[in-house]
C-alpha positions as CSV (number, residue, x, y, z in Angstrom):
1,M,98.8,162.5,152.6
2,N,97.3,163.5,155.9
3,S,99.6,163.1,158.9
4,V,102.7,163.8,157.0
5,D,104.1,167.6,155.6
6,V,104.1,168.3,152.2
7,V,105.9,171.2,150.3
8,I,105.2,171.4,146.1
9,R,107.1,174.6,144.4
10,L,109.1,176.2,141.4
11,A,112.4,174.8,141.6
12,D,115.4,176.2,140.7
13,L,119.5,176.5,140.7
14,E,119.8,175.7,144.5
15,D,117.8,171.9,144.0
16,V,119.7,170.4,140.8
17,V,120.8,168.0,143.0
18,S,117.5,167.0,144.8
19,I,115.9,166.7,141.6
20,H,118.1,164.4,140.3
21,D,118.2,162.4,143.6
22,V,114.4,161.7,142.7
23,A,115.2,161.1,139.0
24,L,117.8,158.7,140.0
25,A,116.1,156.4,142.8
26,T,113.1,156.6,140.2
27,W,114.4,156.1,136.7
28,E,115.9,152.5,136.4
29,P,113.0,150.6,139.0
30,T,110.5,152.5,136.2
31,Y,112.5,151.6,133.2
32,R,114.5,148.8,133.6
33,A,112.1,145.2,133.1
34,I,111.1,148.3,129.7
35,I,113.7,149.0,128.0
36,S,117.2,148.0,127.4
37,Q,119.5,149.5,129.8
38,E,122.3,150.8,127.4
39,Q,118.8,152.8,126.9
40,I,118.1,153.9,129.5
41,S,121.7,155.0,130.8
42,T,121.3,157.3,126.8
43,M,118.8,158.8,128.1
44,F,119.4,159.7,131.5
45,N,123.0,160.3,130.8
46,E,121.6,163.5,128.9
47,L,118.2,164.0,129.9
48,L,118.3,163.9,133.9
49,S,122.3,164.1,134.7
50,M,123.0,167.5,137.2
51,D,124.8,169.0,134.2
52,A,121.6,169.0,132.2
53,I,118.8,170.0,134.2
54,R,121.0,173.0,135.7
55,R,121.1,173.6,132.1
56,Q,117.5,173.4,131.1
57,I,117.3,175.4,134.5
58,A,119.7,178.0,133.5
59,N,118.2,178.5,130.2
60,A,115.0,178.4,131.1
61,E,114.0,174.6,128.7
62,G,111.0,173.7,130.8
63,T,110.0,174.3,134.3
64,Y,110.4,171.8,137.3
65,V,108.0,171.3,140.6
66,I,110.0,169.4,143.7
67,A,107.9,168.1,146.2
68,F,109.0,167.5,149.6
69,V,107.1,165.6,152.2
70,D,109.0,166.0,155.9
71,G,112.0,168.1,154.2
72,Q,112.7,165.8,152.4
73,P,112.6,166.0,148.2
74,H,110.6,162.7,147.1
75,G,109.3,163.9,143.6
76,V,110.1,166.3,140.4
77,A,107.6,166.5,137.7
78,F,109.0,169.2,134.2
79,F,106.7,170.5,131.4
80,R,107.1,173.5,129.0
81,K,105.1,175.1,126.7
82,S,103.9,174.1,123.5
83,D,106.1,175.0,120.3
84,D,103.5,174.4,118.2
85,E,100.2,175.6,119.2
86,A,99.1,177.9,121.8
87,G,97.5,177.3,124.9
88,V,99.1,173.7,124.8
89,F,101.7,172.3,127.4
90,K,103.8,169.7,127.8
91,L,104.8,167.2,131.2
92,H,107.8,165.9,130.3
93,R,108.7,164.4,133.4
94,L,106.5,163.6,136.2
95,Y,108.6,161.1,138.9
96,V,108.0,160.3,142.7
97,R,109.9,158.2,145.1
98,P,109.5,154.5,144.6
99,S,108.8,154.0,148.2
100,I,106.5,156.8,148.2
101,Q,104.2,155.8,145.1
102,R,100.6,155.3,145.4
103,S,101.1,157.8,148.8
104,G,98.9,160.9,147.0
105,L,102.4,162.9,146.2
106,G,101.9,162.5,142.0
107,S,98.8,163.3,142.4
108,A,99.1,166.6,144.8
109,L,102.1,166.9,142.0
110,L,100.3,166.5,138.8
111,G,97.6,169.2,140.5
112,F,100.2,171.4,141.1
113,V,101.2,171.8,138.0
114,E,98.0,170.9,136.5
115,R,96.6,174.9,139.1
116,W,99.9,176.8,137.6
117,L,98.9,176.0,134.0
118,E,95.4,177.3,134.4
119,E,96.5,180.4,136.3
120,L,99.2,181.2,133.4
121,G,96.0,180.2,131.0
122,A,96.9,177.3,129.8
123,S,93.6,174.8,128.1
124,E,95.5,171.7,127.6
125,L,97.7,169.4,129.1
126,R,99.7,166.7,127.2
127,L,101.9,164.2,128.1
128,N,103.9,160.7,126.4
129,V,104.3,157.6,128.3
130,N,105.8,155.2,127.4
131,R,103.2,152.3,126.5
132,F,104.6,149.4,129.1
133,N,105.0,151.9,132.0
134,S,101.9,151.4,134.5
135,A,101.8,155.5,135.2
136,Q,99.4,154.9,132.2
137,E,96.8,153.3,134.5
138,F,98.0,156.4,137.0
139,Y,97.2,159.1,134.5
140,R,93.8,157.8,133.5
141,K,92.1,158.0,137.2
142,Q,93.8,162.2,136.7
143,G,91.8,162.6,133.7
144,Y,94.0,161.5,130.7
145,H,92.9,160.0,127.8
146,V,95.5,158.3,124.4
147,I,94.6,160.6,121.4
148,E,97.5,159.2,120.1
149,T,100.0,155.8,119.6
150,V,103.7,156.5,118.7
151,D,106.7,154.7,118.3
152,I,109.6,157.3,118.1
153,P,112.7,157.5,116.8
154,Y,115.8,158.3,119.9
155,K,119.7,157.9,118.6
156,Q,119.5,153.3,118.0
157,F,116.5,152.9,120.6
158,W,112.6,153.8,119.8
159,L,109.9,155.7,122.7
160,N,106.9,153.3,121.9
161,D,104.7,156.2,124.2
162,Y,101.3,156.8,124.2
163,V,100.5,160.6,123.7
164,M,97.7,161.5,126.5
165,K,96.4,164.7,126.5
166,K,93.6,166.7,129.4
167,A,91.5,169.3,129.0
168,L,92.4,172.3,131.5
169,R,89.9,174.6,131.4
């Protein structure tokens, strides 16, 4: 990422369209070989429609981070504090446009989130990743390890995930 201009910052309501566009470019190609088209559509519309993103930001349901490369949005992350454990945060989304994956932007975006959370006093970051998603290898390379294998009901579907974590301090 040396020869390009990368800006990573917290997102706000002005970024809803950009967040949605990055998610739209990433979601289907990532999941089409893992889950059904019906599940992809259902989950995307519920979690990542422009209305859903707008609501999440307006209601402070979590924090979005957006990454721009040469002024264009190419990465998004979303995290929030755990309801259950002090000092624990959960990464719910980390998307990088397929055209720029493996460029280092995902590492830079995740590093931004981790540093931000360390400044907030977080001790640990957790995430769920589909057991068949190649992103699990990315997270392992970033220092995360599997702590649990879970099957979570979601409407008429199942989320077949690994729960991964990394100590932040």
